[in-house]
C-alpha positions as CSV (number, residue, x, y, z in Angstrom):
1,M,-25.9,19.2,-1.7
2,K,-25.4,15.9,-3.6
3,T,-22.6,15.8,-6.0
4,G,-22.5,14.1,-9.4
5,R,-20.3,11.1,-10.4
6,L,-16.6,11.1,-10.8
7,V,-15.9,9.7,-14.2
8,V,-12.3,8.6,-14.7
9,L,-10.9,7.9,-18.1
10,Q,-7.8,5.8,-18.1
11,N,-5.9,4.0,-21.0
12,S,-5.6,0.9,-18.8
13,L,-6.4,-0.4,-15.3
14,P,-3.2,-1.9,-13.7
15,S,-3.6,-3.8,-10.5
16,Y,-2.0,-1.1,-8.3
17,R,-4.8,1.3,-9.2
18,V,-7.7,-1.0,-8.2
19,D,-7.6,-0.6,-4.5
20,F,-7.4,3.2,-4.9
21,F,-10.6,3.3,-6.9
22,E,-12.2,0.9,-4.4
23,K,-11.5,3.4,-1.7
24,V,-12.8,6.3,-3.8
25,S,-15.9,4.3,-4.4
26,A,-16.4,3.7,-0.7
27,L,-15.9,7.4,0.2
28,S,-18.2,8.6,-2.6
29,D,-21.1,6.1,-2.0
30,G,-20.3,4.4,-5.2
31,Q,-20.4,7.7,-7.2
32,I,-17.5,6.8,-9.5
33,V,-17.1,5.2,-12.9
34,V,-13.7,4.2,-14.2
35,L,-13.4,3.8,-18.0
36,Y,-10.5,1.8,-19.3
37,S,-9.2,-0.4,-22.1
38,S,-7.9,-3.9,-21.8
39,T,-4.1,-3.7,-22.3
40,D,-1.2,-6.0,-21.7
41,L,1.1,-4.8,-18.8
42,G,2.2,-8.3,-17.8
43,V,1.2,-9.3,-14.3
44,L,-0.1,-5.8,-13.6
45,T,-3.1,-6.5,-15.9
46,S,-3.2,-10.3,-15.7
47,S,-6.2,-10.5,-13.5
48,S,-9.7,-9.6,-14.7
49,V,-11.4,-6.6,-13.2
50,D,-14.9,-7.3,-11.8
51,N,-15.9,-4.2,-10.0
52,N,-19.2,-2.3,-10.3
53,W,-17.3,0.9,-10.8
54,A,-15.2,-0.3,-13.7
55,K,-16.3,-0.2,-17.4
56,C,-14.1,-1.7,-20.1
57,L,-14.1,0.2,-23.3
58,G,-12.7,-0.8,-26.7
59,K,-9.1,-1.3,-27.5
60,M,-6.2,1.1,-27.6
61,S,-5.1,1.5,-31.2
62,K,-1.9,3.0,-32.7
63,I,-2.8,5.5,-35.5
64,G,0.7,6.6,-36.6
65,M,3.3,9.1,-35.6
66,G,3.4,7.6,-32.1
67,L,-0.3,8.7,-31.5
68,E,-3.1,6.5,-30.0
69,W,-6.8,6.3,-30.1
70,Q,-9.1,4.7,-27.4
71,S,-12.2,3.1,-28.9
72,G,-15.6,3.5,-27.2
73,V,-14.9,6.7,-25.3
74,F,-17.4,8.8,-27.2
75,S,-20.2,6.2,-26.7
76,F,-20.2,6.7,-22.9
77,H,-22.9,9.0,-21.6
78,V,-21.6,11.7,-19.4
79,E,-24.3,13.5,-17.3
80,A,-24.4,17.2,-16.8
81,D,-23.3,17.2,-13.1
82,D,-20.5,14.6,-13.6
83,I,-16.9,15.6,-13.1
84,V,-14.6,13.9,-15.6
85,I,-11.0,13.1,-14.8
86,I,-8.9,12.4,-18.0
87,S,-5.4,11.1,-18.2
88,A,-3.1,13.8,-19.5
89,A,-1.4,11.5,-21.9
90,P,-0.6,13.8,-24.9
91,R,-0.2,10.8,-27.3
92,C,-3.8,9.7,-26.8
93,I,-5.7,11.9,-29.3
94,S,-9.1,10.7,-28.2
95,N,-8.5,11.9,-24.7
96,F,-8.2,15.5,-25.7
97,L,-11.0,15.4,-28.3
98,F,-13.2,14.0,-25.6
99,L,-12.1,16.8,-23.2
100,I,-13.0,19.4,-25.8
101,L,-16.4,17.9,-26.3
102,L,-17.0,17.9,-22.6
103,R,-16.0,21.6,-22.4
104,L,-18.4,22.5,-25.1
105,R,-21.1,20.7,-23.1
106,G,-20.2,22.7,-20.0
107,I,-19.1,19.6,-18.0
108,K,-16.4,20.1,-15.4
109,T,-13.1,18.4,-16.3
110,I,-9.8,17.6,-14.5
111,L,-6.6,16.5,-16.3
112,W,-4.5,14.0,-14.3
113,G,-0.9,13.4,-15.1
114,H,2.8,14.2,-14.6
115,Y,4.3,17.7,-14.6
116,W,7.6,16.3,-15.9
117,S,8.4,12.6,-16.3
118,S,11.6,10.8,-16.9
119,T,10.9,10.5,-20.6
120,S,9.9,14.1,-21.1
121,R,11.5,16.2,-23.8
122,P,11.2,20.0,-24.1
123,Y,8.9,20.0,-27.1
124,R,6.6,17.3,-25.6
125,F,6.6,19.1,-22.3
126,L,5.5,22.4,-24.0
127,I,2.7,20.5,-25.9
128,R,1.5,18.9,-22.6
129,M,1.5,22.2,-20.8
130,L,-0.6,23.8,-23.6
131,L,-3.1,20.8,-23.4
132,L,-3.3,21.2,-19.6
133,R,-4.9,24.6,-20.2
134,L,-8.0,22.9,-21.5
135,S,-9.4,21.6,-18.2
136,H,-11.1,23.2,-15.3
137,A,-8.6,21.8,-12.7
138,L,-5.3,20.0,-12.6
139,L,-4.3,16.9,-10.7
140,F,-0.6,16.0,-10.5
141,Y,1.0,13.0,-9.0
142,T,2.9,14.7,-6.1
143,D,2.9,17.9,-4.1
144,Q,6.4,18.5,-5.4
145,E,5.1,18.7,-8.9
146,V,2.4,21.2,-7.9
147,A,5.1,23.4,-6.5
148,E,7.2,23.0,-9.6
149,Y,4.3,23.9,-11.9
150,K,3.2,26.9,-9.8
151,G,6.8,28.1,-9.6
152,G,7.2,27.8,-13.4
153,V,4.8,27.7,-16.3
154,G,1.8,27.7,-14.0
155,L,2.9,30.8,-12.1
156,N,-0.4,32.7,-12.9
157,D,-2.7,29.7,-13.1
158,K,-5.7,30.4,-10.8
159,R,-7.4,27.0,-11.3
160,L,-7.8,24.4,-8.7
161,I,-4.4,22.5,-8.7
162,M,-3.8,19.6,-6.4
163,A,-1.9,16.3,-6.1
164,L,-2.7,12.9,-4.9
165,N,0.9,11.9,-3.9
166,N,0.9,8.6,-5.8
167,G,1.1,5.8,-3.4
168,I,0.6,2.1,-2.6
169,N,-2.0,0.0,-0.9
170,L,-0.6,-0.7,2.6
171,D,-3.4,-3.2,3.6
172,P,-1.7,-6.3,2.1
173,I,1.9,-5.2,3.1
174,L,1.5,-4.5,6.8
175,P,0.5,-8.1,7.8
176,V,3.6,-9.6,6.0
177,R,6.2,-6.8,6.6
178,E,8.8,-7.8,9.2
179,I,10.7,-5.5,11.5
180,Y,13.7,-4.0,9.8
181,A,17.0,-4.4,11.7
182,A,20.0,-3.9,9.5
183,A,22.4,-5.9,11.7
184,S,20.2,-9.1,11.4
185,R,19.8,-8.9,7.6
186,G,22.2,-10.4,5.1
187,K,24.0,-8.2,2.6
188,R,21.3,-8.5,0.0
189,L,20.2,-5.7,-2.3
190,L,16.7,-5.5,-3.8
191,F,15.6,-4.4,-7.2
192,I,11.8,-4.5,-7.8
193,G,10.1,-3.2,-10.9
194,R,9.7,-3.8,-14.6
195,L,12.9,-4.8,-16.4
196,T,12.9,-2.0,-19.0
197,V,15.6,0.1,-20.7
198,K,14.8,3.1,-18.4
199,A,15.4,0.9,-15.3
200,E,19.1,0.7,-16.3
201,V,19.7,-2.4,-14.2
202,G,22.9,-3.1,-16.1
203,I,24.5,-0.2,-14.2
204,L,23.8,-2.0,-11.0
205,L,25.1,-5.3,-12.3
206,R,28.4,-3.6,-13.3
207,A,28.7,-1.8,-10.0
208,L,28.5,-5.2,-8.2
209,T,31.8,-6.3,-9.9
210,D,33.6,-3.8,-7.6
211,P,35.8,-5.9,-5.3
212,R,34.6,-3.9,-2.3
213,L,31.1,-5.3,-2.9
214,S,32.0,-9.0,-3.3
215,A,29.9,-9.9,-0.3
216,L,26.7,-8.4,-1.7
217,S,24.0,-10.3,-3.6
218,L,21.1,-9.0,-5.5
219,D,17.4,-10.1,-5.6
220,V,15.5,-9.0,-8.7
221,I,11.7,-9.1,-8.5
222,G,10.2,-8.2,-11.9
223,D,10.2,-9.1,-15.6
224,G,10.2,-7.2,-18.9
225,E,11.8,-6.8,-22.3
226,E,15.3,-6.5,-20.9
227,S,15.1,-9.7,-18.9
228,D,17.1,-12.0,-21.3
229,R,19.8,-9.3,-22.0
230,L,20.3,-8.7,-18.3
231,R,20.5,-12.5,-17.5
232,T,23.1,-12.8,-20.2
233,L,25.0,-9.8,-18.8
234,T,24.9,-11.4,-15.4
235,K,26.7,-14.4,-16.7
236,V,29.3,-12.4,-18.7
237,L,30.2,-10.4,-15.6
238,G,30.6,-13.6,-13.5
239,L,27.7,-12.7,-11.1
240,S,25.5,-15.8,-11.7
241,E,26.0,-17.0,-8.1
242,R,25.1,-13.6,-6.6
243,V,22.0,-12.5,-8.6
244,F,18.7,-14.1,-8.0
245,W,15.8,-13.7,-10.5
246,H,12.4,-14.1,-8.9
247,G,10.2,-13.1,-11.8
248,A,7.2,-10.8,-11.7
249,T,4.4,-11.1,-9.1
250,V,1.6,-9.0,-7.5
251,D,1.3,-11.5,-4.7
252,E,2.4,-9.5,-1.7
253,A,3.2,-12.6,0.4
254,V,5.6,-13.7,-2.3
255,V,7.1,-10.3,-2.5
256,A,7.6,-10.1,1.2
257,S,9.4,-13.4,1.4
258,T,12.2,-11.8,-0.5
259,V,12.0,-8.2,0.6
260,N,12.1,-9.0,4.3
261,N,15.6,-10.4,3.8
262,C,17.0,-7.4,1.9
263,L,19.1,-4.6,3.3
264,I,18.8,-1.8,0.7
265,F,16.6,-1.1,-2.3
266,V,18.6,0.0,-5.4
267,Y,17.0,1.5,-8.6
268,P,19.7,2.7,-11.0
269,G,17.4,4.2,-13.6
270,S,14.2,6.3,-13.6
271,V,12.4,5.2,-10.5
272,G,8.7,5.4,-10.0
273,L,6.2,3.5,-7.8
274,S,8.8,0.9,-7.1
275,L,10.4,3.4,-4.7
276,I,7.2,3.7,-2.8
277,H,6.8,-0.1,-2.7
278,A,10.3,-0.6,-1.2
279,M,9.9,2.2,1.3
280,A,6.6,0.7,2.5
281,Y,8.7,-2.3,3.6
282,G,11.1,0.0,5.4
283,L,14.0,-0.5,3.0
284,P,16.5,2.4,2.7
285,S,17.0,3.3,-0.9
286,I,19.8,4.2,-3.4
287,I,18.7,6.1,-6.5
288,H,20.5,8.5,-8.9
289,D,20.7,12.2,-8.3
290,D,19.0,13.7,-11.4
291,R,15.5,14.8,-10.5
292,W,14.5,15.5,-14.1
293,H,15.3,11.9,-15.1
294,Q,13.1,10.4,-12.4
295,G,9.4,9.7,-12.0
296,P,7.3,12.0,-9.9
297,E,7.3,9.4,-7.0
298,V,10.9,10.5,-6.3
299,A,9.2,13.2,-4.2
300,A,9.0,10.6,-1.4
301,F,12.7,10.3,-1.3
302,E,14.8,12.5,1.1
303,K,18.5,12.4,0.6
304,G,20.4,11.4,3.7
305,I,17.1,10.6,5.5
306,T,15.5,7.8,3.5
307,G,18.4,6.9,1.3
308,L,21.5,7.9,-0.7
309,T,22.1,9.1,-4.2
310,F,24.7,8.4,-6.8
311,K,25.7,10.3,-10.0
312,R,23.3,9.3,-12.7
313,G,24.8,6.7,-15.1
314,S,28.0,6.1,-13.1
315,C,28.8,2.6,-12.0
316,Q,31.7,3.9,-9.9
317,S,29.5,6.4,-8.1
318,L,26.9,3.7,-7.4
319,S,29.6,1.4,-6.0
320,D,30.8,4.1,-3.7
321,A,27.3,4.8,-2.5
322,L,26.7,1.1,-1.8
323,V,30.0,0.9,0.2
324,V,28.8,3.8,2.3
325,G,25.3,2.5,2.7
326,I,26.1,-1.0,3.9
327,S,28.7,0.2,6.4
328,D,26.4,2.1,8.8
329,Y,23.8,0.0,10.5
330,K,22.6,2.8,12.7
331,W,21.9,5.0,9.7
332,L,20.2,2.2,7.9
333,D,17.9,1.5,10.8
334,D,17.0,5.2,11.0
335,A,16.4,5.4,7.2
336,A,14.1,2.4,7.5
337,V,11.9,4.1,10.1
338,A,11.8,7.4,8.1
339,S,10.9,5.5,4.9
340,K,8.0,3.6,6.5
341,N,6.7,6.8,8.2
342,K,6.7,8.7,4.8
343,I,4.5,6.1,3.2
344,K,2.2,5.8,6.2
345,E,1.6,9.5,6.4
346,K,1.4,10.5,2.7
347,Y,2.0,8.0,-0.1
348,N,-0.7,5.4,0.2
349,T,-4.0,4.8,-1.5
350,S,-6.1,5.8,1.6
351,A,-4.6,9.2,1.6
352,M,-4.9,9.4,-2.2
353,A,-8.6,8.6,-2.1
354,G,-9.3,11.3,0.5
355,K,-7.5,13.9,-1.5
356,L,-9.4,13.0,-4.7
357,I,-12.7,13.4,-2.8
358,N,-11.6,16.8,-1.5
359,L,-10.8,17.9,-5.1
360,R,-14.2,16.7,-6.3
361,D,-15.9,18.7,-3.5
362,E,-13.9,21.8,-4.0
363,L,-14.6,21.8,-7.8
364,F,-18.3,20.9,-7.5
365,F,-19.2,23.2,-4.7
366,A,-17.2,26.1,-6.0
367,N,-19.1,25.9,-9.3
368,S,-22.4,25.4,-7.6
369,K,-22.0,28.8,-5.9
370,S,-21.0,30.6,-9.0
């Protein structure tokens, strides 16, 4: 039986999502349409999207009280046998009005989003959980979130509930990734990601002033609103000769030229897809220990196996973790292998695409039999 289209409504289309949708398009014989708005996410949206599955809508507009509206959503024609996946962003009012309209028309819907994110607050979490009740199925970022939902507020939820295990495109990484051997790498740390308040890079800079870590340097790949403040802090702390700012890039060859020389990935704040990116290169990682102030991608991390943790917000605890981490080359090599295997097996766009097609088929064929 032929299925209808997958129609995916997103607020934006960052570069790290393009390959995922390309793979879904290939697996579905082109039966996917991605609706998005043109937004400014720096290098993540600097390239134009020219794909037959992508349709750019109107702009995202702020309408007050922290709420947003996506223009052009209601002008798109959804067919009766389509399955529509909508971003579960509670601040975007048009998303949920569109969802209600689709439900009234009898069209199958999926809400796709976080169970709990690093910026969640109890009242916003409760609102999001109530809104999640509006769809026919749920799609979370990770299997860990599915377990958390089913073990908590979703205990009696009988709908289809799955996860994609948010990952990265390995195709451009594998040709440029070098073999990880801790003993042959310099004592260089890596931070990769957007320089935002929630990244808390200042904690890492202060940790590097520990005399025990005087031989360590730091490579920073990324840019953002905190860039100037962090560069100034680097000078104030006397670290100018040990911190190297590479700017933001989505060119994997450029990324690899730095990452292949680094020993450990460190993300002092609320980590997300940056963790997956670093693990794909085989870098052991050091992140903070508070699950509820991390992004869902922290599910890929396994304490003691792929990396170490430190007490959230503590420069001293981070310094201690770094001292331990850089001292055991055997453990670092083992953690590198474990990290690469995790991403290869589970957290990549090929696996994500396959899981989305499975969800589409389950929802479509289950309903065709009823």
